[in-house]
C-alpha positions in Angstrom: -18.3 -26.9 -22.3 -17.4 -29.6 -20.2 -14.3 -30.1 -21.8 -10.7 -30.9 -20.2 -10.0 -27.6 -17.8 -13.6 -26.2 -17.7 -16.4 -26.0 -15.8 -19.8 -27.6 -16.9 -22.9 -24.8 -17.2 -24.7 -26.3 -14.1 -21.3 -25.5 -12.0 -20.6 -22.6 -14.1 -24.3 -20.7 -12.9 -24.1 -22.1 -9.3 -20.6 -20.6 -9.2 -21.7 -17.0 -10.9 -25.0 -17.2 -8.5 -22.2 -17.6 -5.6 -20.1 -14.8 -6.6 -22.6 -12.5 -7.3 -24.8 -13.0 -4.0 -21.4 -12.6 -2.4 -20.8 -9.3 -3.9 -24.2 -8.0 -3.4 -23.8 -8.6 0.2 -20.6 -6.8 0.9 -21.7 -4.0 -1.3 -24.9 -3.7 0.4 -22.7 -3.4 4.0 -20.3 -1.0 2.6 -22.6 1.3 0.8 -24.0 1.7 4.5 -20.7 2.2 6.6 -20.2 6.0 7.7 -17.0 6.5 5.9 -18.6 7.7 2.8 -17.4 11.6 3.9 -19.1 13.7 1.7 -19.5 11.3 -1.4 -21.1 8.3 -2.3 -19.7 4.8 -3.0 -19.9 5.6 -7.4 -18.1 8.7 -6.7 -15.8 7.3 -4.6 -15.0 4.6 -7.4 -14.6 7.5 -10.0 -12.0 8.7 -7.5 -10.3 5.7 -6.8 -10.0 4.6 -10.5 -8.6 8.3 -11.3 -5.5 7.1 -9.1 -5.1 4.0 -11.2 -4.2 6.7 -14.2 -1.3 8.7 -15.3 -0.9 11.6 -13.1 -2.1 14.1 -16.3 -5.3 12.4 -15.9 -7.8 9.9 -17.7 -9.6 10.3 -20.7 -13.4 9.5 -20.4 -13.6 6.3 -22.4 -10.5 5.2 -20.3 -12.4 5.9 -17.6 -15.6 4.2 -18.3 -13.9 1.0 -19.0 -13.1 1.2 -15.4 -16.0 1.6 -13.9 -19.8 0.0 -14.1 -21.7 3.4 -15.2 -23.2 4.6 -18.6 -21.1 7.3 -20.6 -23.3 9.4 -19.9 -24.1 8.8 -16.0 -20.3 8.9 -15.5 -20.0 12.1 -18.0 -22.8 13.6 -15.8 -21.1 12.6 -12.1 -17.9 13.9 -13.1 -19.2 17.4 -14.2 -21.0 17.3 -10.3 -17.3 16.1 -9.1 -15.9 19.2 -11.0 -18.4 21.7 -9.5 -17.9 20.5 -6.1 -13.9 20.9 -7.2 -12.3 17.2 -6.9 -11.9 16.9 -10.4 -10.8 19.1 -13.3 -12.3 18.2 -16.8 -10.3 19.5 -19.4 -9.9 18.8 -23.5 -7.5 15.9 -24.6 -4.6 17.7 -25.8 -4.7 15.2 -29.1 -8.0 15.3 -29.8 -10.4 18.4 -29.1 -13.5 16.1 -28.9 -12.0 13.8 -26.0 -12.2 14.7 -22.3 -9.2 13.9 -20.3 -10.1 13.8 -16.4 -7.7 14.5 -13.5 -8.0 14.7 -9.1 -7.5 18.2 -8.2 -5.6 18.1 -5.1 -8.6 18.3 -3.0 -10.0 15.1 -4.8 -7.0 13.4 -4.1 -7.4 14.0 -0.5 -10.9 13.3 -0.3 -10.2 10.0 -2.3 -7.2 9.2 0.6 -9.8 9.9 3.4 -12.2 8.4 2.7 -9.8 5.2 0.8 -8.1 4.3 3.9 -12.0 4.3 6.3 -13.3 1.9 3.0 -10.3 -0.4 3.3 -10.9 -0.8 6.7 -14.2 -1.7 5.9 -13.2 -4.7 3.2 -10.6 -6.1 5.7 -13.3 -6.8 7.9 -15.7 -7.8 5.6 -13.8 -9.8 3.2 -10.8 -10.6 5.3 -13.2 -11.8 8.4 -14.7 -14.6 7.2 -11.5 -15.9 4.7 -7.6 -16.2 5.9 -5.1 -15.2 3.6 -4.4 -18.6 2.1 -7.9 -18.4 1.0 -7.5 -14.9 0.3 -4.7 -15.3 -2.2 -6.9 -18.4 -3.7 -9.7 -16.3 -4.5 -7.8 -13.4 -5.9 -6.1 -15.5 -8.3 -9.1 -17.2 -9.6 -11.0 -14.1 -9.9 -8.0 -12.5 -12.2 -7.6 -15.7 -14.0 -11.7 -15.2 -14.8 -11.4 -11.2 -15.8 -8.1 -11.7 -18.0 -9.4 -15.0 -19.7 -12.9 -12.8 -20.9 -10.6 -12.2 -23.8 -10.2 -15.0 -25.6 -13.5 -16.4 -24.8 -15.7 -16.3 -27.8 -19.1 -14.0 -27.1 -22.7 -16.6 -26.9 -23.8 -17.1 -30.4 -27.7 -15.5 -30.2 -30.4 -18.2 -30.9 -31.3 -19.7 -33.8 -34.8 -18.1 -34.8 -37.7 -20.1 -34.7 -41.0 -20.2 -36.7 -44.0 -21.3 -34.8 -43.4 -25.0 -34.6 -40.4 -24.7 -33.0 -38.2 -25.2 -36.1 -35.2 -23.3 -37.1 -36.1 -21.0 -40.0 -33.4 -21.2 -42.8 -32.7 -24.3 -42.2 
């Protein structure tokens, strides 16, 4: 940290806190919107994510990479969405142990309907605060931040210390 082109620790933490707080504030508004016609925001996230995959569907593990749910929680949610006829779940053609999830026509209709209203709310809450140039800059910065994560090494665990605060094994 502190190298040319890299932010300092304090600025990075302050920026993360601002980003996180902005997301929490906007997400709370989005969750309370009257747009969730028969689906929750998390269920909509699954339906929306499925529109980003191939028409044949997505493997459950690939879908799991796009959303913020544990694998077991996602599996239960997919079961609930399937029981309501919004998605179908079947064995992967290349591996019977894998599961492929796909939107049904009813699920695609719900996603489009809710998605239009959700997009209007996002445009209001985010677009109401930033102009087009600011939105473009923020989008660029966030994409760079996301893309850079694969090349940034994980944080090393802190060294174990003895009761005197000295590093063990030194």
